[in-house]
Biopython code that builds the backbone (N, CA, C, O; Angstrom):
import numpy as np
from Bio.PDB.StructureBuilder import StructureBuilder

atoms = [
    (1, "MET", "N", (97.613, 171.514, 127.860)),
    (1, "MET", "CA", (96.733, 170.473, 128.353)),
    (1, "MET", "C", (97.520, 169.605, 129.344)),
    (1, "MET", "O", (98.648, 169.204, 129.060)),
    (2, "SER", "N", (96.927, 169.320, 130.495)),
    (2, "SER", "CA", (97.616, 168.499, 131.487)),
    (2, "SER", "C", (97.472, 167.023, 131.131)),
    (2, "SER", "O", (96.456, 166.593, 130.585)),
    (3, "GLN", "N", (98.493, 166.276, 131.447)),
    (3, "GLN", "CA", (98.516, 164.854, 131.125)),
    (3, "GLN", "C", (98.021, 164.047, 132.325)),
    (3, "GLN", "O", (98.439, 164.294, 133.456)),
    (4, "PHE", "N", (97.149, 163.102, 132.084)),
    (4, "PHE", "CA", (96.612, 162.229, 133.126)),
    (4, "PHE", "C", (97.688, 161.268, 133.582)),
    (4, "PHE", "O", (98.313, 160.600, 132.759)),
    (5, "ASN", "N", (97.912, 161.189, 134.879)),
    (5, "ASN", "CA", (98.911, 160.278, 135.427)),
    (5, "ASN", "C", (98.182, 159.222, 136.250)),
    (5, "ASN", "O", (97.699, 159.494, 137.349)),
    (6, "LEU", "N", (98.111, 158.021, 135.703)),
    (6, "LEU", "CA", (97.382, 156.929, 136.351)),
    (6, "LEU", "C", (97.967, 156.578, 137.714)),
    (6, "LEU", "O", (97.225, 156.364, 138.673)),
    (7, "ARG", "N", (99.283, 156.518, 137.802)),
    (7, "ARG", "CA", (99.906, 156.180, 139.089)),
    (7, "ARG", "C", (99.502, 157.174, 140.174)),
    (7, "ARG", "O", (99.132, 156.779, 141.280)),
    (8, "GLU", "N", (99.572, 158.452, 139.857)),
    (8, "GLU", "CA", (99.210, 159.471, 140.844)),
    (8, "GLU", "C", (97.734, 159.386, 141.204)),
    (8, "GLU", "O", (97.375, 159.512, 142.375)),
    (9, "ALA", "N", (96.881, 159.177, 140.221)),
    (9, "ALA", "CA", (95.438, 159.106, 140.471)),
    (9, "ALA", "C", (95.106, 157.935, 141.396)),
    (9, "ALA", "O", (94.324, 158.087, 142.334)),
    (10, "ILE", "N", (95.691, 156.783, 141.135)),
    (10, "ILE", "CA", (95.409, 155.609, 141.961)),
    (10, "ILE", "C", (95.982, 155.792, 143.354)),
    (10, "ILE", "O", (95.349, 155.420, 144.342)),
    (11, "THR", "N", (97.171, 156.360, 143.440)),
    (11, "THR", "CA", (97.780, 156.619, 144.742)),
    (11, "THR", "C", (96.887, 157.548, 145.563)),
    (11, "THR", "O", (96.682, 157.316, 146.754)),
    (12, "GLN", "N", (96.365, 158.581, 144.945)),
    (12, "GLN", "CA", (95.485, 159.510, 145.665)),
    (12, "GLN", "C", (94.215, 158.816, 146.146)),
    (12, "GLN", "O", (93.719, 159.111, 147.233)),
    (13, "ILE", "N", (93.692, 157.903, 145.348)),
    (13, "ILE", "CA", (92.459, 157.195, 145.715)),
    (13, "ILE", "C", (92.683, 156.300, 146.933)),
    (13, "ILE", "O", (91.804, 156.199, 147.789)),
    (14, "VAL", "N", (93.833, 155.657, 147.024)),
    (14, "VAL", "CA", (94.043, 154.653, 148.076)),
    (14, "VAL", "C", (94.886, 155.126, 149.254)),
    (14, "VAL", "O", (94.972, 154.418, 150.257)),
    (15, "GLN", "N", (95.501, 156.279, 149.168)),
    (15, "GLN", "CA", (96.492, 156.663, 150.183)),
    (15, "GLN", "C", (95.938, 156.785, 151.594)),
    (15, "GLN", "O", (96.674, 156.554, 152.553)),
    (16, "ASP", "N", (94.689, 157.133, 151.753)),
    (16, "ASP", "CA", (94.134, 157.298, 153.099)),
    (16, "ASP", "C", (93.272, 156.114, 153.536)),
    (16, "ASP", "O", (92.550, 156.208, 154.529)),
    (17, "LYS", "N", (93.340, 155.021, 152.814)),
    (17, "LYS", "CA", (92.542, 153.836, 153.142)),
    (17, "LYS", "C", (93.208, 153.041, 154.259)),
    (17, "LYS", "O", (94.432, 153.024, 154.386)),
    (18, "SER", "N", (92.377, 152.385, 155.064)),
    (18, "SER", "CA", (92.892, 151.499, 156.110)),
    (18, "SER", "C", (93.367, 150.194, 155.458)),
    (18, "SER", "O", (93.114, 149.956, 154.277)),
    (19, "GLU", "N", (94.048, 149.360, 156.228)),
    (19, "GLU", "CA", (94.479, 148.059, 155.699)),
    (19, "GLU", "C", (93.274, 147.228, 155.279)),
    (19, "GLU", "O", (93.312, 146.555, 154.248)),
    (20, "GLY", "N", (92.208, 147.269, 156.068)),
    (20, "GLY", "CA", (90.995, 146.531, 155.717)),
    (20, "GLY", "C", (90.376, 147.024, 154.427)),
    (20, "GLY", "O", (89.923, 146.230, 153.603)),
    (21, "GLU", "N", (90.357, 148.334, 154.254)),
    (21, "GLU", "CA", (89.804, 148.903, 153.023)),
    (21, "GLU", "C", (90.667, 148.538, 151.817)),
    (21, "GLU", "O", (90.142, 148.236, 150.745)),
    (22, "LEU", "N", (91.986, 148.566, 151.990)),
    (22, "LEU", "CA", (92.878, 148.172, 150.895)),
    (22, "LEU", "C", (92.663, 146.710, 150.529)),
    (22, "LEU", "O", (92.628, 146.354, 149.351)),
    (23, "SER", "N", (92.521, 145.876, 151.534)),
    (23, "SER", "CA", (92.273, 144.455, 151.292)),
    (23, "SER", "C", (90.970, 144.267, 150.515)),
    (23, "SER", "O", (90.905, 143.466, 149.583)),
    (24, "GLU", "N", (89.954, 145.000, 150.900)),
    (24, "GLU", "CA", (88.663, 144.909, 150.214)),
    (24, "GLU", "C", (88.765, 145.385, 148.766)),
    (24, "GLU", "O", (88.183, 144.776, 147.867)),
    (25, "ILE", "N", (89.496, 146.461, 148.542)),
    (25, "ILE", "CA", (89.694, 146.959, 147.174)),
    (25, "ILE", "C", (90.350, 145.888, 146.320)),
    (25, "ILE", "O", (89.930, 145.640, 145.190)),
    (26, "ILE", "N", (91.383, 145.254, 146.864)),
    (26, "ILE", "CA", (92.102, 144.218, 146.105)),
    (26, "ILE", "C", (91.193, 143.025, 145.843)),
    (26, "ILE", "O", (91.108, 142.550, 144.711)),
    (27, "ARG", "N", (90.505, 142.532, 146.888)),
    (27, "ARG", "CA", (89.609, 141.378, 146.717)),
    (27, "ARG", "C", (88.518, 141.675, 145.691)),
    (27, "ARG", "O", (88.201, 140.830, 144.854)),
    (28, "ASP", "N", (87.945, 142.880, 145.756)),
    (28, "ASP", "CA", (86.882, 143.236, 144.821)),
    (28, "ASP", "C", (87.379, 143.382, 143.388)),
    (28, "ASP", "O", (86.602, 143.248, 142.442)),
    (29, "SER", "N", (88.670, 143.655, 143.225)),
    (29, "SER", "CA", (89.236, 143.853, 141.895)),
    (29, "SER", "C", (89.656, 142.543, 141.230)),
    (29, "SER", "O", (89.726, 142.457, 140.004)),
    (30, "ILE", "N", (89.936, 141.522, 142.048)),
    (30, "ILE", "CA", (90.379, 140.237, 141.516)),
    (30, "ILE", "C", (89.206, 139.579, 140.788)),
    (30, "ILE", "O", (88.092, 139.534, 141.309)),
    (31, "ASP", "N", (89.462, 139.073, 139.590)),
    (31, "ASP", "CA", (88.459, 138.422, 138.747)),
    (31, "ASP", "C", (87.282, 139.342, 138.431)),
    (31, "ASP", "O", (86.180, 138.876, 138.142)),
    (32, "SER", "N", (87.522, 140.641, 138.488)),
    (32, "SER", "CA", (86.490, 141.621, 138.189)),
    (32, "SER", "C", (86.676, 142.107, 136.758)),
    (32, "SER", "O", (87.418, 141.519, 135.971)),
    (33, "ASP", "N", (85.995, 143.174, 136.451)),
    (33, "ASP", "CA", (86.109, 143.791, 135.132)),
    (33, "ASP", "C", (87.577, 144.143, 134.857)),
    (33, "ASP", "O", (88.304, 144.538, 135.769)),
    (34, "GLU", "N", (87.999, 144.001, 133.630)),
    (34, "GLU", "CA", (89.395, 144.255, 133.279)),
    (34, "GLU", "C", (89.819, 145.696, 133.508)),
    (34, "GLU", "O", (91.015, 145.983, 133.546)),
    (35, "LYS", "N", (88.872, 146.604, 133.660)),
    (35, "LYS", "CA", (89.260, 147.995, 133.896)),
    (35, "LYS", "C", (89.954, 148.162, 135.245)),
    (35, "LYS", "O", (90.581, 149.195, 135.482)),
    (36, "ALA", "N", (89.858, 147.170, 136.135)),
    (36, "ALA", "CA", (90.546, 147.225, 137.432)),
    (36, "ALA", "C", (92.012, 146.826, 137.320)),
    (36, "ALA", "O", (92.790, 147.099, 138.234)),
    (37, "LEU", "N", (92.404, 146.195, 136.235)),
    (37, "LEU", "CA", (93.770, 145.677, 136.110)),
    (37, "LEU", "C", (94.856, 146.751, 136.193)),
    (37, "LEU", "O", (95.867, 146.519, 136.857)),
    (38, "PRO", "N", (94.700, 147.904, 135.559)),
    (38, "PRO", "CA", (95.759, 148.921, 135.724)),
    (38, "PRO", "C", (95.947, 149.345, 137.181)),
    (38, "PRO", "O", (97.073, 149.579, 137.621)),
    (39, "GLY", "N", (94.853, 149.442, 137.922)),
    (39, "GLY", "CA", (94.953, 149.806, 139.331)),
    (39, "GLY", "C", (95.690, 148.756, 140.132)),
    (39, "GLY", "O", (96.516, 149.078, 140.985)),
    (40, "LEU", "N", (95.387, 147.492, 139.852)),
    (40, "LEU", "CA", (96.102, 146.411, 140.536)),
    (40, "LEU", "C", (97.585, 146.448, 140.181)),
    (40, "LEU", "O", (98.439, 146.159, 141.020)),
    (41, "GLY", "N", (97.880, 146.800, 138.950)),
    (41, "GLY", "CA", (99.278, 146.916, 138.525)),
    (41, "GLY", "C", (100.009, 148.002, 139.298)),
    (41, "GLY", "O", (101.158, 147.813, 139.697)),
    (42, "VAL", "N", (99.358, 149.131, 139.510)),
    (42, "VAL", "CA", (99.958, 150.217, 140.285)),
    (42, "VAL", "C", (100.172, 149.775, 141.729)),
    (42, "VAL", "O", (101.218, 150.053, 142.315)),
    (43, "LEU", "N", (99.191, 149.090, 142.303)),
    (43, "LEU", "CA", (99.346, 148.597, 143.674)),
    (43, "LEU", "C", (100.483, 147.583, 143.762)),
    (43, "LEU", "O", (101.267, 147.602, 144.711)),
    (44, "PHE", "N", (100.571, 146.692, 142.761)),
    (44, "PHE", "CA", (101.663, 145.711, 142.751)),
    (44, "PHE", "C", (103.012, 146.422, 142.637)),
    (44, "PHE", "O", (103.981, 146.028, 143.286)),
    (45, "GLU", "N", (103.071, 147.452, 141.829)),
    (45, "GLU", "CA", (104.317, 148.209, 141.683)),
    (45, "GLU", "C", (104.757, 148.792, 143.027)),
    (45, "GLU", "O", (105.942, 148.772, 143.363)),
    (46, "MET", "N", (103.785, 149.315, 143.797)),
    (46, "MET", "CA", (104.106, 149.857, 145.126)),
    (46, "MET", "C", (104.692, 148.761, 146.017)),
    (46, "MET", "O", (105.702, 148.968, 146.690)),
    (47, "ILE", "N", (104.044, 147.593, 146.011)),
    (47, "ILE", "CA", (104.521, 146.465, 146.822)),
    (47, "ILE", "C", (105.927, 146.063, 146.382)),
    (47, "ILE", "O", (106.810, 145.854, 147.213)),
    (48, "TRP", "N", (106.122, 145.958, 145.084)),
    (48, "TRP", "CA", (107.412, 145.529, 144.533)),
    (48, "TRP", "C", (108.528, 146.477, 144.953)),
    (48, "TRP", "O", (109.593, 146.037, 145.387)),
    (49, "LYS", "N", (108.284, 147.771, 144.824)),
    (49, "LYS", "CA", (109.315, 148.758, 145.144)),
    (49, "LYS", "C", (109.679, 148.754, 146.627)),
    (49, "LYS", "O", (110.809, 149.081, 146.988)),
    (50, "ASP", "N", (108.729, 148.388, 147.485)),
    (50, "ASP", "CA", (108.993, 148.369, 148.922)),
    (50, "ASP", "C", (109.406, 147.003, 149.445)),
    (50, "ASP", "O", (109.506, 146.806, 150.656)),
    (51, "SER", "N", (109.646, 146.064, 148.546)),
    (51, "SER", "CA", (110.015, 144.704, 148.945)),
    (51, "SER", "C", (111.513, 144.483, 148.791)),
    (51, "SER", "O", (112.137, 144.959, 147.843)),
    (52, "ALA", "N", (112.063, 143.760, 149.732)),
    (52, "ALA", "CA", (113.467, 143.363, 149.647)),
    (52, "ALA", "C", (113.623, 142.348, 148.522)),
    (52, "ALA", "O", (112.639, 141.783, 148.045)),
    (53, "ALA", "N", (114.845, 142.122, 148.107)),
    (53, "ALA", "CA", (115.122, 141.207, 146.999)),
    (53, "ALA", "C", (114.550, 139.814, 147.265)),
    (53, "ALA", "O", (114.032, 139.179, 146.347)),
    (54, "ALA", "N", (114.635, 139.333, 148.500)),
    (54, "ALA", "CA", (114.112, 137.996, 148.824)),
    (54, "ALA", "C", (112.591, 137.960, 148.662)),
    (54, "ALA", "O", (112.043, 136.974, 148.168)),
    (55, "GLU", "N", (111.916, 139.020, 149.070)),
    (55, "GLU", "CA", (110.459, 139.082, 148.904)),
    (55, "GLU", "C", (110.088, 139.147, 147.427)),
    (55, "GLU", "O", (109.123, 138.515, 146.997)),
    (56, "GLN", "N", (110.855, 139.910, 146.650)),
    (56, "GLN", "CA", (110.605, 139.992, 145.215)),
    (56, "GLN", "C", (110.771, 138.621, 144.570)),
    (56, "GLN", "O", (109.961, 138.223, 143.733)),
    (57, "GLN", "N", (111.816, 137.903, 144.958)),
    (57, "GLN", "CA", (112.033, 136.565, 144.412)),
    (57, "GLN", "C", (110.898, 135.634, 144.794)),
    (57, "GLN", "O", (110.487, 134.800, 143.987)),
    (58, "SER", "N", (110.384, 135.759, 146.010)),
    (58, "SER", "CA", (109.256, 134.944, 146.443)),
    (58, "SER", "C", (108.026, 135.233, 145.586)),
    (58, "SER", "O", (107.320, 134.307, 145.187)),
    (59, "LEU", "N", (107.767, 136.502, 145.302)),
    (59, "LEU", "CA", (106.635, 136.872, 144.448)),
    (59, "LEU", "C", (106.799, 136.296, 143.036)),
    (59, "LEU", "O", (105.849, 135.777, 142.450)),
    (60, "VAL", "N", (108.010, 136.397, 142.509)),
    (60, "VAL", "CA", (108.277, 135.848, 141.182)),
    (60, "VAL", "C", (108.084, 134.335, 141.197)),
    (60, "VAL", "O", (107.521, 133.770, 140.259)),
    (61, "GLY", "N", (108.546, 133.683, 142.251)),
    (61, "GLY", "CA", (108.374, 132.235, 142.368)),
    (61, "GLY", "C", (106.907, 131.841, 142.416)),
    (61, "GLY", "O", (106.506, 130.861, 141.788)),
    (62, "LYS", "N", (106.102, 132.599, 143.159)),
    (62, "LYS", "CA", (104.659, 132.329, 143.225)),
    (62, "LYS", "C", (104.025, 132.504, 141.854)),
    (62, "LYS", "O", (103.220, 131.676, 141.428)),
    (63, "LEU", "N", (104.387, 133.578, 141.164)),
    (63, "LEU", "CA", (103.845, 133.822, 139.828)),
    (63, "LEU", "C", (104.262, 132.719, 138.861)),
    (63, "LEU", "O", (103.441, 132.219, 138.092)),
    (64, "HIS", "N", (105.524, 132.345, 138.903)),
    (64, "HIS", "CA", (106.016, 131.293, 138.016)),
    (64, "HIS", "C", (105.298, 129.978, 138.297)),
    (64, "HIS", "O", (104.886, 129.279, 137.372)),
    (65, "GLY", "N", (105.149, 129.645, 139.573)),
    (65, "GLY", "CA", (104.454, 128.411, 139.933)),
    (65, "GLY", "C", (103.009, 128.422, 139.461)),
    (65, "GLY", "O", (102.506, 127.407, 138.979)),
    (66, "HIS", "N", (102.342, 129.553, 139.595)),
    (66, "HIS", "CA", (100.958, 129.672, 139.141)),
    (66, "HIS", "C", (100.877, 129.505, 137.626)),
    (66, "HIS", "O", (100.035, 128.761, 137.124)),
    (67, "LEU", "N", (101.746, 130.194, 136.905)),
    (67, "LEU", "CA", (101.735, 130.100, 135.447)),
    (67, "LEU", "C", (102.057, 128.691, 134.972)),
    (67, "LEU", "O", (101.470, 128.198, 134.009)),
    (68, "HIS", "N", (103.001, 128.047, 135.663)),
    (68, "HIS", "CA", (103.385, 126.686, 135.290)),
    (68, "HIS", "C", (102.237, 125.710, 135.540)),
    (68, "HIS", "O", (101.985, 124.829, 134.717)),
    (69, "SER", "N", (101.542, 125.857, 136.663)),
    (69, "SER", "CA", (100.420, 124.961, 136.952)),
    (69, "SER", "C", (99.266, 125.207, 135.996)),
    (69, "SER", "O", (98.549, 124.271, 135.645)),
    (70, "GLN", "N", (99.074, 126.457, 135.567)),
    (70, "GLN", "CA", (98.007, 126.782, 134.616)),
    (70, "GLN", "C", (98.296, 126.166, 133.255)),
    (70, "GLN", "O", (97.384, 125.691, 132.579)),
    (71, "SER", "N", (99.566, 126.174, 132.851)),
    (71, "SER", "CA", (99.913, 125.630, 131.529)),
    (71, "SER", "C", (99.761, 124.115, 131.507)),
    (71, "SER", "O", (99.503, 123.544, 130.447)),
    (72, "GLN", "N", (99.914, 123.445, 132.657)),
    (72, "GLN", "CA", (99.752, 121.991, 132.706)),
    (72, "GLN", "C", (98.284, 121.603, 132.688)),
    (72, "GLN", "O", (97.945, 120.490, 132.286)),
    (73, "GLN", "N", (97.384, 122.527, 133.130)),
    (73, "GLN", "CA", (95.966, 122.246, 133.147)),
    (73, "GLN", "C", (95.339, 122.413, 131.773)),
    (73, "GLN", "O", (94.263, 121.879, 131.504)),
    (74, "SER", "N", (96.016, 123.157, 130.904)),
    (74, "SER", "CA", (95.450, 123.412, 129.570)),
    (74, "SER", "C", (95.582, 122.251, 128.641)),
    (74, "SER", "O", (95.150, 122.328, 127.490)),
]
sb = StructureBuilder()
sb.init_structure("model")
sb.init_model(0)
sb.init_chain("A")
sb.init_seg("    ")
for serial, (resi, resn, name, xyz) in enumerate(atoms, 1):
    if name == "N":
        sb.init_residue(resn, " ", resi, " ")
    sb.init_atom(name, np.array(xyz, "f"), 0.0, 1.0, " ", f" {name:<3s}", serial, name[0])
structure = sb.get_structure()
């Protein structure tokens, strides 16, 4: 029995999309049904792997700032 590979499946779905189409996929997935979250995770992984250390730190800083501001609102 062949094993389903989510990363490969998502990569195949998006690999021939234009930048506009990719942007639309991401926008449509944000705050959508939770079934979109694994796909967003795969896309984030692609971005992370292709980012320099400074870009990765910037992403972490944005995430940390968002989480910190959310915890103060609660």
